N, C-alpha and C positions, 0 to 999 in steps of 0.2 A: 259474681258481685250479686248481681238482678236476679237472681236464680233462687239466692241462700234468702233474700229477703223478701220475695214472694212464696218461699215454703214458710216460712215462717210466721208470717201473714196469716197465710191458710192455716194452720199452725193454731192459732191464736184465735182466726175464726170460729175453727171447730170446738174447739174447748170453750169461748164464750156461749154459744149455741148449747151446750151441755150446762153450763154453769149457769146460763140464766132461766134453763126449763126448771131449775127448783123453786118451788113455793115459798117464798119470803115472808114472816110474819111481821106487821108490823107492831114495832118495838115500844110504839106508845101507849099500846093499849096495855094497861094490869090487866095480869092473870086473873081471868073470872070461873065462876063455878063452869063453865062450858069449857074452858080450856084443861082446867081439873081432869073433868069426865072424859074429854076427846085426849088427853093423854094415858087416862088408864084404860081406855078401847085399845091404844095401839099397844101398851105393854101386855095387854091378856090376849093380845091377836097375837103377837109374836113373842111366844112363851120361850126360852129356849130350855130344852132338855139336853145336858148334855152326853146321857146315855142313849139318846136317838142315831146317830152314827154306829155307834156300837151293835145294837139293835139291829139295824138293816143289814150290818154285814154279817152276824151269827145269823139271822134269817136265808142271807142268799148261799152259806155256806151250808146251811141244811140243806136247802132246794133251792136251786140256781133259778131265778126269778121273783122268789117270794120277798126278799127285798125292795126291789123293783114294788113288788106290791103293796109292800109296808109307805115307802114313798109316793106312794098315788103316781107311780111314771106309769102308767098300764101298758103304753107302746112300749116300752120295751123288752117286756116279757115273750112277744114271741120271737125276738131278735135273739133274746140267752138262748133260749129254748132250741130254734133253730141251729142257732150255732153250736152247741152242744150234742145236738143231736146228729146234726151232720156230722161233726169229727167222728162218734161214737160208729156211724153206718162205714163212714171212711176205713176206719179203725178193722171192723170186723172184716169188711171186704175184701184189703189186704192182707189180712190173717188168713182169712179161707185160701184166698190165691196161695200165697207164702207154704199152707201146708196140702195143698195139692203137689206141687212143683216138690215140694223137701220128700214126701210119701213116695213119689214117681222116682227121686233122685235115691234114696234107702232100698227101692226094689229092685234098681239096675245094679247098685253095689250090690247087693247079695246074689245078683246074675238073674233076674227074671226079667222076662220080655214082654210082660203082660199088664204094662201100665199104659196109661190112656193116651199118653207123648209119644208110644214107639211107634204105633200104627200095625199096619198088617202086613209090611215088607220086610226083607231082612236087615235094612238101613233105620233106623230110627228114625221118625220126623224131626222130633227135636231132639239135638244130641246132648250127652250130658253136658257140656259145657255152657250149651243153650239152657240146661234146665238150674245150674250156677248161676247164670247171671240171672235169671230171673226169680231165684231165692232171694239173690240180695235186693234186688230193684223193690220187690213187694217188702220185703222186710224193711230197706229204709221206709217206705210209703208208709209204712205202719207207726214206725217208730217218730216219723216226721207227725202224724196223725195224731199220736198218743202226745207232742207236743203241743200241738195244736188246740185239742181239746182240754188239756191240763190250763193253757194259758187263757183259754174263752173262759173257764172256771174261775179263774183268780179276780179277770177283769170285770167281772160281773159281779165278786162282792166288792170289790176297788170301786168300781163305778155305784155299789148299792150306799157304800161309806161316804163317799165323795159328795154324792148328792143330798143324802141326810144332814152333812153339813154346809152345801150349801140353800139346803133349803132355810136354814135359822139364818143365815147373814143376813144383816140389817142393813138398808139402805135407807136414808132419808134425809129431810133436807139440814140437817146438821151438818151433813157433808159437802163440801162443794171445791167447783173447781173451776176459778176463774184468771181470765188474764190480767193482768195490769200494765199501765203505763203512768211512767213516770218521769218528770220534767226536770231538769238537773241544773239550777239557774247557776251554778258556780262554775260548771263546764261546759256550759250552752248546751246540752245533748239530752238525750231522751234515754231513756230502758224500758225494753219492753221484758216482759215475763208471763210467767202462770204461777198464781197463788193458790195452795190447796190448803183450805179451810177446814178444822175439828170445831165443832163446837159440842162442849159436854154438858 
């Protein structure tokens, strides 16, 4: 019981720190021209463009990293380009290895013993079963590299879209979360809670 009360008080304390960090306006002062210009400056500073997320996603779909540049998140561009380039390089390596083992296996099925994995003796260095296993492994690795590369490309588009949405997210002093304490004299008890305020 004591542990639950301490946890609840700790949560209320954390919410109070965030709640009291908001700037409060004095309600007794009438609205002046300075307040009107301040509100107008805030509105022009955070203009909402409903097409911005779509533009960012479109730019990232055309050229990966371009949507991040549109959102001015330049540090994400090397991550996106590095991930996609790495996926393409892994795909290319596994595809070349798969083709090497497949060509050698086809030559053996045709009756030739001059492939690069046969060696110089009468017995092959890599058997036919070894060639089949290698083909399966490199084909599986190639397919996984394809999926990872496509996944990074799609994540690049989603990241640009979500980031553009979040850049337009408005948090100001009209949003507040504060703890409240209320004493009930009829029941001789107190209530603790959290209040969320939205002021429009």
